[in-house]
C-alpha positions in Angstrom: -62.5 -29.9 79.2 -61.1 -26.7 80.1 -58.1 -27.7 77.4 -60.1 -26.8 74.3 -61.1 -23.6 75.4 -57.7 -22.6 75.1 -57.1 -24.4 71.5 -58.8 -27.0 69.5 -57.4 -30.5 69.8 -58.2 -33.7 68.1 -59.0 -36.7 70.3 -55.1 -37.9 70.6 -53.6 -34.8 71.5 -56.3 -34.1 73.7 -56.2 -37.7 75.8 -52.2 -37.5 76.1 -53.1 -34.3 78.1 -55.5 -36.0 80.1 -53.1 -39.1 80.7 -50.6 -36.8 81.7 -52.5 -35.0 84.3 -55.3 -37.9 85.4 -53.0 -40.4 84.9 -55.4 -42.6 83.2 -55.2 -44.9 79.8 -56.2 -44.0 76.9 -58.7 -46.7 76.3 -60.6 -45.3 79.1 -60.3 -41.7 77.5 -61.5 -42.3 73.9 -65.4 -43.9 74.8 -65.6 -40.7 77.3 -64.8 -38.7 74.3 -67.2 -40.7 72.4 -70.0 -40.0 74.7 -69.5 -36.4 74.8 -69.3 -35.6 71.3 -72.4 -37.9 71.0 -74.4 -35.5 73.6 -73.5 -32.3 71.8 
């Protein structure tokens, strides 16, 4: 989530940055993002 401190990002852009660093799939990231938004 440190990316969001630097700039506003939509799900797709955030997903691509996370994929590069962590090497996880898009199908793994989106459910996590949804849960984070739901818990906000």
